[in-house]
PyMOL Python script that loads the backbone (N, CA, C, O; Angstrom):
from pymol import cmd

cmd.read_pdbstr("""\
ATOM      1  N   MET A   1      60.432 156.203 167.199  1.00  0.00           N
ATOM      2  CA  MET A   1      59.357 155.764 168.057  1.00  0.00           C
ATOM      3  C   MET A   1      58.364 156.897 168.329  1.00  0.00           C
ATOM      4  O   MET A   1      57.156 156.661 168.332  1.00  0.00           O
ATOM      5  N   TRP A   2      58.837 158.096 168.552  1.00  0.00           N
ATOM      6  CA  TRP A   2      57.950 159.210 168.879  1.00  0.00           C
ATOM      7  C   TRP A   2      57.034 159.554 167.715  1.00  0.00           C
ATOM      8  O   TRP A   2      55.892 159.964 167.919  1.00  0.00           O
ATOM      9  N   LYS A   3      57.538 159.387 166.487  1.00  0.00           N
ATOM     10  CA  LYS A   3      56.713 159.681 165.324  1.00  0.00           C
ATOM     11  C   LYS A   3      55.513 158.740 165.269  1.00  0.00           C
ATOM     12  O   LYS A   3      54.404 159.174 164.959  1.00  0.00           O
ATOM     13  N   TRP A   4      55.720 157.465 165.564  1.00  0.00           N
ATOM     14  CA  TRP A   4      54.631 156.497 165.581  1.00  0.00           C
ATOM     15  C   TRP A   4      53.575 156.878 166.616  1.00  0.00           C
ATOM     16  O   TRP A   4      52.375 156.800 166.353  1.00  0.00           O
ATOM     17  N   LEU A   5      54.038 157.290 167.796  1.00  0.00           N
ATOM     18  CA  LEU A   5      53.112 157.678 168.857  1.00  0.00           C
ATOM     19  C   LEU A   5      52.321 158.922 168.461  1.00  0.00           C
ATOM     20  O   LEU A   5      51.119 159.007 168.713  1.00  0.00           O
ATOM     21  N   TYR A   6      52.995 159.877 167.846  1.00  0.00           N
ATOM     22  CA  TYR A   6      52.329 161.091 167.380  1.00  0.00           C
ATOM     23  C   TYR A   6      51.266 160.759 166.331  1.00  0.00           C
ATOM     24  O   TYR A   6      50.160 161.295 166.385  1.00  0.00           O
ATOM     25  N   GLU A   7      51.584 159.897 165.397  1.00  0.00           N
ATOM     26  CA  GLU A   7      50.634 159.510 164.352  1.00  0.00           C
ATOM     27  C   GLU A   7      49.429 158.781 164.945  1.00  0.00           C
ATOM     28  O   GLU A   7      48.294 158.997 164.520  1.00  0.00           O
ATOM     29  N   LYS A   8      49.681 157.918 165.927  1.00  0.00           N
ATOM     30  CA  LYS A   8      48.586 157.186 166.555  1.00  0.00           C
ATOM     31  C   LYS A   8      47.646 158.154 167.267  1.00  0.00           C
ATOM     32  O   LYS A   8      46.427 158.029 167.142  1.00  0.00           O
ATOM     33  N   LYS A   9      48.185 159.107 168.004  1.00  0.00           N
ATOM     34  CA  LYS A   9      47.348 160.088 168.696  1.00  0.00           C
ATOM     35  C   LYS A   9      46.553 160.933 167.707  1.00  0.00           C
ATOM     36  O   LYS A   9      45.409 161.302 167.971  1.00  0.00           O
ATOM     37  N   LYS A  10      47.168 161.235 166.570  1.00  0.00           N
ATOM     38  CA  LYS A  10      46.478 162.018 165.552  1.00  0.00           C
ATOM     39  C   LYS A  10      45.294 161.238 164.996  1.00  0.00           C
ATOM     40  O   LYS A  10      44.209 161.796 164.833  1.00  0.00           O
ATOM     41  N   VAL A  11      45.486 159.971 164.707  1.00  0.00           N
ATOM     42  CA  VAL A  11      44.403 159.130 164.187  1.00  0.00           C
ATOM     43  C   VAL A  11      43.296 158.987 165.228  1.00  0.00           C
ATOM     44  O   VAL A  11      42.115 159.060 164.886  1.00  0.00           O
ATOM     45  N   VAL A  12      43.662 158.787 166.489  1.00  0.00           N
ATOM     46  CA  VAL A  12      42.670 158.662 167.562  1.00  0.00           C
ATOM     47  C   VAL A  12      41.873 159.951 167.692  1.00  0.00           C
ATOM     48  O   VAL A  12      40.658 159.908 167.887  1.00  0.00           O
ATOM     49  N   SER A  13      42.534 161.087 167.588  1.00  0.00           N
ATOM     50  CA  SER A  13      41.817 162.363 167.717  1.00  0.00           C
ATOM     51  C   SER A  13      40.828 162.557 166.566  1.00  0.00           C
ATOM     52  O   SER A  13      39.717 163.035 166.793  1.00  0.00           O
ATOM     53  N   TYR A  14      41.203 162.199 165.342  1.00  0.00           N
ATOM     54  CA  TYR A  14      40.264 162.277 164.222  1.00  0.00           C
ATOM     55  C   TYR A  14      39.100 161.315 164.427  1.00  0.00           C
ATOM     56  O   TYR A  14      37.948 161.648 164.150  1.00  0.00           O
ATOM     57  N   HIS A  15      39.413 160.126 164.913  1.00  0.00           N
ATOM     58  CA  HIS A  15      38.392 159.105 165.145  1.00  0.00           C
ATOM     59  C   HIS A  15      37.349 159.603 166.150  1.00  0.00           C
ATOM     60  O   HIS A  15      36.147 159.536 165.891  1.00  0.00           O
ATOM     61  N   GLU A  16      37.809 160.094 167.277  1.00  0.00           N
ATOM     62  CA  GLU A  16      36.887 160.577 168.310  1.00  0.00           C
ATOM     63  C   GLU A  16      36.128 161.818 167.839  1.00  0.00           C
ATOM     64  O   GLU A  16      34.960 161.997 168.185  1.00  0.00           O
ATOM     65  N   ALA A  17      36.780 162.668 167.058  1.00  0.00           N
ATOM     66  CA  ALA A  17      36.094 163.836 166.500  1.00  0.00           C
ATOM     67  C   ALA A  17      34.993 163.397 165.541  1.00  0.00           C
ATOM     68  O   ALA A  17      33.952 164.048 165.461  1.00  0.00           O
ATOM     69  N   GLY A  18      35.208 162.306 164.815  1.00  0.00           N
ATOM     70  CA  GLY A  18      34.185 161.778 163.914  1.00  0.00           C
ATOM     71  C   GLY A  18      32.945 161.327 164.670  1.00  0.00           C
ATOM     72  O   GLY A  18      31.821 161.605 164.251  1.00  0.00           O
ATOM     73  N   HIS A  19      33.151 160.619 165.799  1.00  0.00           N
ATOM     74  CA  HIS A  19      32.013 160.230 166.633  1.00  0.00           C
ATOM     75  C   HIS A  19      31.258 161.476 167.112  1.00  0.00           C
ATOM     76  O   HIS A  19      30.029 161.529 167.063  1.00  0.00           O
ATOM     77  N   THR A  20      32.012 162.466 167.571  1.00  0.00           N
ATOM     78  CA  THR A  20      31.405 163.676 168.122  1.00  0.00           C
ATOM     79  C   THR A  20      30.625 164.442 167.063  1.00  0.00           C
ATOM     80  O   THR A  20      29.496 164.866 167.309  1.00  0.00           O
ATOM     81  N   LEU A  21      31.216 164.620 165.896  1.00  0.00           N
ATOM     82  CA  LEU A  21      30.522 165.352 164.835  1.00  0.00           C
ATOM     83  C   LEU A  21      29.239 164.649 164.398  1.00  0.00           C
ATOM     84  O   LEU A  21      28.207 165.290 164.199  1.00  0.00           O
ATOM     85  N   MET A  22      29.311 163.342 164.254  1.00  0.00           N
ATOM     86  CA  MET A  22      28.103 162.608 163.859  1.00  0.00           C
ATOM     87  C   MET A  22      27.017 162.724 164.930  1.00  0.00           C
ATOM     88  O   MET A  22      25.839 162.866 164.603  1.00  0.00           O
ATOM     89  N   ALA A  23      27.404 162.664 166.197  1.00  0.00           N
ATOM     90  CA  ALA A  23      26.421 162.783 167.270  1.00  0.00           C
ATOM     91  C   ALA A  23      25.775 164.158 167.270  1.00  0.00           C
ATOM     92  O   ALA A  23      24.598 164.290 167.605  1.00  0.00           O
ATOM     93  N   LEU A  24      26.526 165.177 166.900  1.00  0.00           N
ATOM     94  CA  LEU A  24      25.976 166.530 166.846  1.00  0.00           C
ATOM     95  C   LEU A  24      25.112 166.745 165.608  1.00  0.00           C
ATOM     96  O   LEU A  24      24.160 167.524 165.645  1.00  0.00           O
ATOM     97  N   LEU A  25      25.434 166.066 164.520  1.00  0.00           N
ATOM     98  CA  LEU A  25      24.680 166.240 163.277  1.00  0.00           C
ATOM     99  C   LEU A  25      23.380 165.450 163.234  1.00  0.00           C
ATOM    100  O   LEU A  25      22.419 165.867 162.588  1.00  0.00           O
ATOM    101  N   VAL A  26      23.347 164.319 163.915  1.00  0.00           N
ATOM    102  CA  VAL A  26      22.170 163.450 163.896  1.00  0.00           C
ATOM    103  C   VAL A  26      21.125 164.016 164.862  1.00  0.00           C
ATOM    104  O   VAL A  26      21.440 164.381 165.995  1.00  0.00           O
ATOM    105  N   LYS A  27      19.892 164.081 164.396  1.00  0.00           N
ATOM    106  CA  LYS A  27      18.793 164.582 165.232  1.00  0.00           C
ATOM    107  C   LYS A  27      18.362 163.516 166.249  1.00  0.00           C
ATOM    108  O   LYS A  27      18.446 162.317 165.984  1.00  0.00           O
ATOM    109  N   ASN A  28      17.910 163.969 167.389  1.00  0.00           N
ATOM    110  CA  ASN A  28      17.377 163.094 168.441  1.00  0.00           C
ATOM    111  C   ASN A  28      18.361 162.016 168.877  1.00  0.00           C
ATOM    112  O   ASN A  28      17.983 160.854 169.021  1.00  0.00           O
ATOM    113  N   TYR A  29      19.620 162.392 169.088  1.00  0.00           N
ATOM    114  CA  TYR A  29      20.600 161.438 169.604  1.00  0.00           C
ATOM    115  C   TYR A  29      21.092 161.925 170.958  1.00  0.00           C
ATOM    116  O   TYR A  29      20.792 163.045 171.370  1.00  0.00           O
ATOM    117  N   ASP A  30      21.832 161.097 171.635  1.00  0.00           N
ATOM    118  CA  ASP A  30      22.331 161.435 172.960  1.00  0.00           C
ATOM    119  C   ASP A  30      23.248 162.656 172.923  1.00  0.00           C
ATOM    120  O   ASP A  30      23.790 163.017 171.878  1.00  0.00           O
ATOM    121  N   ILE A  31      23.405 163.278 174.083  1.00  0.00           N
ATOM    122  CA  ILE A  31      24.237 164.465 174.229  1.00  0.00           C
ATOM    123  C   ILE A  31      25.686 164.035 174.441  1.00  0.00           C
ATOM    124  O   ILE A  31      25.954 163.128 175.229  1.00  0.00           O
ATOM    125  N   VAL A  32      26.621 164.676 173.744  1.00  0.00           N
ATOM    126  CA  VAL A  32      28.045 164.383 173.933  1.00  0.00           C
ATOM    127  C   VAL A  32      28.450 164.932 175.291  1.00  0.00           C
ATOM    128  O   VAL A  32      28.316 166.127 175.553  1.00  0.00           O
ATOM    129  N   ARG A  33      28.945 164.056 176.149  1.00  0.00           N
ATOM    130  CA  ARG A  33      29.320 164.451 177.509  1.00  0.00           C
ATOM    131  C   ARG A  33      30.798 164.780 177.610  1.00  0.00           C
ATOM    132  O   ARG A  33      31.179 165.811 178.164  1.00  0.00           O
ATOM    133  N   LYS A  34      31.630 163.890 177.068  1.00  0.00           N
ATOM    134  CA  LYS A  34      33.072 164.079 177.195  1.00  0.00           C
ATOM    135  C   LYS A  34      33.781 163.362 176.055  1.00  0.00           C
ATOM    136  O   LYS A  34      33.370 162.283 175.629  1.00  0.00           O
ATOM    137  N   VAL A  35      34.858 163.982 175.567  1.00  0.00           N
ATOM    138  CA  VAL A  35      35.704 163.376 174.536  1.00  0.00           C
ATOM    139  C   VAL A  35      37.129 163.390 175.059  1.00  0.00           C
ATOM    140  O   VAL A  35      37.606 164.416 175.544  1.00  0.00           O
ATOM    141  N   SER A  36      37.810 162.257 174.961  1.00  0.00           N
ATOM    142  CA  SER A  36      39.188 162.159 175.445  1.00  0.00           C
ATOM    143  C   SER A  36      40.022 161.339 174.471  1.00  0.00           C
ATOM    144  O   SER A  36      39.548 160.342 173.924  1.00  0.00           O
ATOM    145  N   ILE A  37      41.265 161.761 174.255  1.00  0.00           N
ATOM    146  CA  ILE A  37      42.193 160.965 173.446  1.00  0.00           C
ATOM    147  C   ILE A  37      43.287 160.367 174.321  1.00  0.00           C
ATOM    148  O   ILE A  37      44.295 159.871 173.817  1.00  0.00           O
ATOM    149  N   ILE A  38      43.083 160.419 175.622  1.00  0.00           N
ATOM    150  CA  ILE A  38      44.025 159.800 176.549  1.00  0.00           C
ATOM    151  C   ILE A  38      43.698 158.315 176.627  1.00  0.00           C
ATOM    152  O   ILE A  38      42.568 157.956 176.961  1.00  0.00           O
ATOM    153  N   PRO A  39      44.660 157.440 176.327  1.00  0.00           N
ATOM    154  CA  PRO A  39      44.372 156.005 176.308  1.00  0.00           C
ATOM    155  C   PRO A  39      44.019 155.459 177.691  1.00  0.00           C
ATOM    156  O   PRO A  39      44.664 155.777 178.690  1.00  0.00           O
ATOM    157  N   ARG A  40      42.997 154.645 177.718  1.00  0.00           N
ATOM    158  CA  ARG A  40      42.579 153.947 178.943  1.00  0.00           C
ATOM    159  C   ARG A  40      42.429 152.478 178.585  1.00  0.00           C
ATOM    160  O   ARG A  40      41.504 152.106 177.862  1.00  0.00           O
ATOM    161  N   GLY A  41      43.318 151.651 179.076  1.00  0.00           N
ATOM    162  CA  GLY A  41      43.250 150.230 178.748  1.00  0.00           C
ATOM    163  C   GLY A  41      43.528 150.012 177.274  1.00  0.00           C
ATOM    164  O   GLY A  41      44.511 150.524 176.739  1.00  0.00           O
ATOM    165  N   ARG A  42      42.669 149.258 176.621  1.00  0.00           N
ATOM    166  CA  ARG A  42      42.859 148.959 175.202  1.00  0.00           C
ATOM    167  C   ARG A  42      42.305 150.055 174.299  1.00  0.00           C
ATOM    168  O   ARG A  42      42.623 150.095 173.110  1.00  0.00           O
ATOM    169  N   ALA A  43      41.482 150.940 174.847  1.00  0.00           N
ATOM    170  CA  ALA A  43      40.881 152.005 174.044  1.00  0.00           C
ATOM    171  C   ALA A  43      41.881 153.145 173.864  1.00  0.00           C
ATOM    172  O   ALA A  43      42.518 153.582 174.822  1.00  0.00           O
ATOM    173  N   GLY A  44      42.011 153.617 172.634  1.00  0.00           N
ATOM    174  CA  GLY A  44      42.896 154.740 172.363  1.00  0.00           C
ATOM    175  C   GLY A  44      42.305 156.059 172.815  1.00  0.00           C
ATOM    176  O   GLY A  44      43.038 156.998 173.124  1.00  0.00           O
ATOM    177  N   GLY A  45      41.002 156.134 172.856  1.00  0.00           N
ATOM    178  CA  GLY A  45      40.274 157.321 173.285  1.00  0.00           C
ATOM    179  C   GLY A  45      38.839 156.937 173.545  1.00  0.00           C
ATOM    180  O   GLY A  45      38.453 155.779 173.388  1.00  0.00           O
ATOM    181  N   VAL A  46      38.050 157.917 173.945  1.00  0.00           N
ATOM    182  CA  VAL A  46      36.651 157.615 174.257  1.00  0.00           C
ATOM    183  C   VAL A  46      35.790 158.854 174.034  1.00  0.00           C
ATOM    184  O   VAL A  46      36.217 159.982 174.283  1.00  0.00           O
ATOM    185  N   THR A  47      34.578 158.620 173.562  1.00  0.00           N
ATOM    186  CA  THR A  47      33.556 159.654 173.479  1.00  0.00           C
ATOM    187  C   THR A  47      32.390 159.178 174.331  1.00  0.00           C
ATOM    188  O   THR A  47      31.778 158.150 174.045  1.00  0.00           O
ATOM    189  N   SER A  48      32.090 159.935 175.380  1.00  0.00           N
ATOM    190  CA  SER A  48      31.018 159.564 176.309  1.00  0.00           C
ATOM    191  C   SER A  48      29.753 160.343 175.979  1.00  0.00           C
ATOM    192  O   SER A  48      29.806 161.514 175.603  1.00  0.00           O
ATOM    193  N   PHE A  49      28.627 159.680 176.126  1.00  0.00           N
ATOM    194  CA  PHE A  49      27.343 160.283 175.828  1.00  0.00           C
ATOM    195  C   PHE A  49      26.450 160.276 177.061  1.00  0.00           C
ATOM    196  O   PHE A  49      26.529 159.379 177.901  1.00  0.00           O
ATOM    197  N   LEU A  50      25.609 161.286 177.151  1.00  0.00           N
ATOM    198  CA  LEU A  50      24.604 161.386 178.200  1.00  0.00           C
ATOM    199  C   LEU A  50      23.253 161.228 177.521  1.00  0.00           C
ATOM    200  O   LEU A  50      22.904 162.041 176.665  1.00  0.00           O
ATOM    201  N   PRO A  51      22.477 160.197 177.882  1.00  0.00           N
ATOM    202  CA  PRO A  51      21.218 159.968 177.169  1.00  0.00           C
ATOM    203  C   PRO A  51      20.208 161.098 177.397  1.00  0.00           C
ATOM    204  O   PRO A  51      20.110 161.662 178.487  1.00  0.00           O
ATOM    205  N   GLN A  52      19.470 161.406 176.345  1.00  0.00           N
ATOM    206  CA  GLN A  52      18.365 162.342 176.490  1.00  0.00           C
ATOM    207  C   GLN A  52      17.255 161.648 177.255  1.00  0.00           C
ATOM    208  O   GLN A  52      17.235 160.421 177.354  1.00  0.00           O
ATOM    209  N   GLU A  53      16.336 162.425 177.793  1.00  0.00           N
ATOM    210  CA  GLU A  53      15.256 161.829 178.588  1.00  0.00           C
ATOM    211  C   GLU A  53      14.405 160.856 177.775  1.00  0.00           C
ATOM    212  O   GLU A  53      13.893 159.874 178.312  1.00  0.00           O
ATOM    213  N   SER A  54      14.259 161.132 176.482  1.00  0.00           N
ATOM    214  CA  SER A  54      13.442 160.248 175.652  1.00  0.00           C
ATOM    215  C   SER A  54      14.128 158.911 175.381  1.00  0.00           C
ATOM    216  O   SER A  54      13.471 157.958 174.960  1.00  0.00           O
ATOM    217  N   ASN A  55      15.434 158.825 175.613  1.00  0.00           N
ATOM    218  CA  ASN A  55      16.184 157.600 175.339  1.00  0.00           C
ATOM    219  C   ASN A  55      16.596 156.866 176.611  1.00  0.00           C
ATOM    220  O   ASN A  55      17.428 155.961 176.546  1.00  0.00           O
ATOM    221  N   LEU A  56      16.043 157.226 177.758  1.00  0.00           N
ATOM    222  CA  LEU A  56      16.458 156.617 179.022  1.00  0.00           C
ATOM    223  C   LEU A  56      16.007 155.174 179.174  1.00  0.00           C
ATOM    224  O   LEU A  56      16.711 154.378 179.794  1.00  0.00           O
ATOM    225  N   ASP A  57      14.877 154.823 178.636  1.00  0.00           N
ATOM    226  CA  ASP A  57      14.371 153.461 178.773  1.00  0.00           C
ATOM    227  C   ASP A  57      15.030 152.573 177.720  1.00  0.00           C
ATOM    228  O   ASP A  57      14.607 152.549 176.564  1.00  0.00           O
ATOM    229  N   ALA A  58      16.071 151.842 178.129  1.00  0.00           N
ATOM    230  CA  ALA A  58      16.858 151.039 177.194  1.00  0.00           C
ATOM    231  C   ALA A  58      16.067 149.857 176.623  1.00  0.00           C
ATOM    232  O   ALA A  58      16.458 149.299 175.598  1.00  0.00           O
ATOM    233  N   SER A  59      14.977 149.473 177.258  1.00  0.00           N
ATOM    234  CA  SER A  59      14.203 148.345 176.737  1.00  0.00           C
ATOM    235  C   SER A  59      13.289 148.750 175.589  1.00  0.00           C
ATOM    236  O   SER A  59      12.725 147.884 174.920  1.00  0.00           O
ATOM    237  N   MET A  60      13.130 150.052 175.347  1.00  0.00           N
ATOM    238  CA  MET A  60      12.217 150.530 174.312  1.00  0.00           C
ATOM    239  C   MET A  60      12.935 151.436 173.310  1.00  0.00           C
ATOM    240  O   MET A  60      12.432 152.510 172.982  1.00  0.00           O
ATOM    241  N   LEU A  61      14.082 151.023 172.832  1.00  0.00           N
ATOM    242  CA  LEU A  61      14.822 151.817 171.860  1.00  0.00           C
ATOM    243  C   LEU A  61      14.142 151.719 170.496  1.00  0.00           C
ATOM    244  O   LEU A  61      13.743 150.637 170.067  1.00  0.00           O
ATOM    245  N   THR A  62      14.018 152.842 169.833  1.00  0.00           N
ATOM    246  CA  THR A  62      13.360 152.858 168.529  1.00  0.00           C
ATOM    247  C   THR A  62      14.338 152.465 167.429  1.00  0.00           C
ATOM    248  O   THR A  62      15.554 152.485 167.617  1.00  0.00           O
ATOM    249  N   ARG A  63      13.788 152.116 166.303  1.00  0.00           N
ATOM    250  CA  ARG A  63      14.608 151.784 165.143  1.00  0.00           C
ATOM    251  C   ARG A  63      15.443 153.003 164.726  1.00  0.00           C
ATOM    252  O   ARG A  63      16.619 152.879 164.382  1.00  0.00           O
ATOM    253  N   GLU A  64      14.810 154.181 164.766  1.00  0.00           N
ATOM    254  CA  GLU A  64      15.507 155.419 164.409  1.00  0.00           C
ATOM    255  C   GLU A  64      16.712 155.654 165.313  1.00  0.00           C
ATOM    256  O   GLU A  64      17.788 156.010 164.834  1.00  0.00           O
ATOM    257  N   TYR A  65      16.535 155.455 166.625  1.00  0.00           N
ATOM    258  CA  TYR A  65      17.646 155.642 167.569  1.00  0.00           C
ATOM    259  C   TYR A  65      18.775 154.657 167.293  1.00  0.00           C
ATOM    260  O   TYR A  65      19.948 155.032 167.310  1.00  0.00           O
ATOM    261  N   LEU A  66      18.427 153.406 167.039  1.00  0.00           N
ATOM    262  CA  LEU A  66      19.457 152.398 166.762  1.00  0.00           C
ATOM    263  C   LEU A  66      20.195 152.700 165.459  1.00  0.00           C
ATOM    264  O   LEU A  66      21.405 152.491 165.374  1.00  0.00           O
ATOM    265  N   GLU A  67      19.479 153.189 164.445  1.00  0.00           N
ATOM    266  CA  GLU A  67      20.151 153.593 163.205  1.00  0.00           C
ATOM    267  C   GLU A  67      21.105 154.753 163.460  1.00  0.00           C
ATOM    268  O   GLU A  67      22.205 154.790 162.908  1.00  0.00           O
ATOM    269  N   HIS A  68      20.688 155.690 164.288  1.00  0.00           N
ATOM    270  CA  HIS A  68      21.556 156.821 164.632  1.00  0.00           C
ATOM    271  C   HIS A  68      22.781 156.359 165.412  1.00  0.00           C
ATOM    272  O   HIS A  68      23.877 156.893 165.241  1.00  0.00           O
ATOM    273  N   ARG A  69      22.585 155.366 166.266  1.00  0.00           N
ATOM    274  CA  ARG A  69      23.719 154.827 167.031  1.00  0.00           C
ATOM    275  C   ARG A  69      24.758 154.207 166.087  1.00  0.00           C
ATOM    276  O   ARG A  69      25.961 154.369 166.291  1.00  0.00           O
ATOM    277  N   ILE A  70      24.291 153.503 165.065  1.00  0.00           N
ATOM    278  CA  ILE A  70      25.196 152.921 164.070  1.00  0.00           C
ATOM    279  C   ILE A  70      25.916 154.028 163.306  1.00  0.00           C
ATOM    280  O   ILE A  70      27.118 153.935 163.056  1.00  0.00           O
ATOM    281  N   MET A  71      25.180 155.074 162.939  1.00  0.00           N
ATOM    282  CA  MET A  71      25.788 156.188 162.212  1.00  0.00           C
ATOM    283  C   MET A  71      26.893 156.852 163.036  1.00  0.00           C
ATOM    284  O   MET A  71      27.954 157.178 162.505  1.00  0.00           O
ATOM    285  N   VAL A  72      26.645 157.050 164.320  1.00  0.00           N
ATOM    286  CA  VAL A  72      27.646 157.669 165.196  1.00  0.00           C
ATOM    287  C   VAL A  72      28.846 156.740 165.361  1.00  0.00           C
ATOM    288  O   VAL A  72      29.990 157.195 165.360  1.00  0.00           O
ATOM    289  N   ALA A  73      28.588 155.452 165.501  1.00  0.00           N
ATOM    290  CA  ALA A  73      29.689 154.491 165.650  1.00  0.00           C
ATOM    291  C   ALA A  73      30.581 154.477 164.408  1.00  0.00           C
ATOM    292  O   ALA A  73      31.805 154.428 164.526  1.00  0.00           O
ATOM    293  N   LEU A  74      29.972 154.521 163.216  1.00  0.00           N
ATOM    294  CA  LEU A  74      30.753 154.508 161.983  1.00  0.00           C
ATOM    295  C   LEU A  74      31.417 155.860 161.694  1.00  0.00           C
ATOM    296  O   LEU A  74      32.357 155.937 160.904  1.00  0.00           O
ATOM    297  N   GLY A  75      30.927 156.913 162.331  1.00  0.00           N
ATOM    298  CA  GLY A  75      31.498 158.242 162.120  1.00  0.00           C
ATOM    299  C   GLY A  75      32.975 158.313 162.458  1.00  0.00           C
ATOM    300  O   GLY A  75      33.716 159.063 161.823  1.00  0.00           O
ATOM    301  N   GLY A  76      33.417 157.547 163.447  1.00  0.00           N
ATOM    302  CA  GLY A  76      34.826 157.541 163.815  1.00  0.00           C
ATOM    303  C   GLY A  76      35.705 157.001 162.698  1.00  0.00           C
ATOM    304  O   GLY A  76      36.720 157.603 162.349  1.00  0.00           O
ATOM    305  N   ARG A  77      35.316 155.876 162.146  1.00  0.00           N
ATOM    306  CA  ARG A  77      36.106 155.275 161.057  1.00  0.00           C
ATOM    307  C   ARG A  77      36.053 156.120 159.798  1.00  0.00           C
ATOM    308  O   ARG A  77      37.058 156.267 159.102  1.00  0.00           O
ATOM    309  N   ILE A  78      34.895 156.671 159.504  1.00  0.00           N
ATOM    310  CA  ILE A  78      34.756 157.526 158.309  1.00  0.00           C
ATOM    311  C   ILE A  78      35.653 158.741 158.412  1.00  0.00           C
ATOM    312  O   ILE A  78      36.261 159.151 157.423  1.00  0.00           O
ATOM    313  N   ALA A  79      35.742 159.328 159.608  1.00  0.00           N
ATOM    314  CA  ALA A  79      36.616 160.494 159.803  1.00  0.00           C
ATOM    315  C   ALA A  79      38.069 160.134 159.539  1.00  0.00           C
ATOM    316  O   ALA A  79      38.804 160.917 158.937  1.00  0.00           O
ATOM    317  N   GLU A  80      38.489 158.957 159.984  1.00  0.00           N
ATOM    318  CA  GLU A  80      39.859 158.515 159.709  1.00  0.00           C
ATOM    319  C   GLU A  80      40.119 158.410 158.209  1.00  0.00           C
ATOM    320  O   GLU A  80      41.156 158.859 157.721  1.00  0.00           O
ATOM    321  N   VAL A  81      39.181 157.818 157.486  1.00  0.00           N
ATOM    322  CA  VAL A  81      39.341 157.624 156.044  1.00  0.00           C
ATOM    323  C   VAL A  81      39.363 158.948 155.313  1.00  0.00           C
ATOM    324  O   VAL A  81      40.171 159.137 154.404  1.00  0.00           O
ATOM    325  N   VAL A  82      38.484 159.876 155.694  1.00  0.00           N
ATOM    326  CA  VAL A  82      38.401 161.169 155.011  1.00  0.00           C
ATOM    327  C   VAL A  82      39.694 161.968 155.211  1.00  0.00           C
ATOM    328  O   VAL A  82      40.183 162.592 154.269  1.00  0.00           O
ATOM    329  N   VAL A  83      40.241 161.954 156.407  1.00  0.00           N
ATOM    330  CA  VAL A  83      41.420 162.755 156.706  1.00  0.00           C
ATOM    331  C   VAL A  83      42.686 162.165 156.099  1.00  0.00           C
ATOM    332  O   VAL A  83      43.561 162.909 155.655  1.00  0.00           O
ATOM    333  N   SER A  84      42.797 160.840 156.073  1.00  0.00           N
ATOM    334  CA  SER A  84      44.041 160.252 155.552  1.00  0.00           C
ATOM    335  C   SER A  84      44.004 160.009 154.076  1.00  0.00           C
ATOM    336  O   SER A  84      44.979 159.519 153.506  1.00  0.00           O
TER     337      SER A  84
END
""", "prot")
cmd.dss("prot")
cmd.show_as("cartoon", "prot")
cmd.util.cbc("prot")
cmd.orient("prot")
């Protein structure tokens, strides 16, 4: 049982690191505020972002920002695939 838990935490840590790395690599994206692999509810971990001042108005999101958001979201899964 402990091996399964260890493997799950390892996958979650790679996943959250993937989100974080993509957010740092993409230009003009939100600031990474906090990364946690401690499970909360159904989520295995979480990466929290703090919006930049240019992205505060949620009603006027640009196409570029939305594309970057997709890239950051997929970064978690890509990190899992690359590592395993």
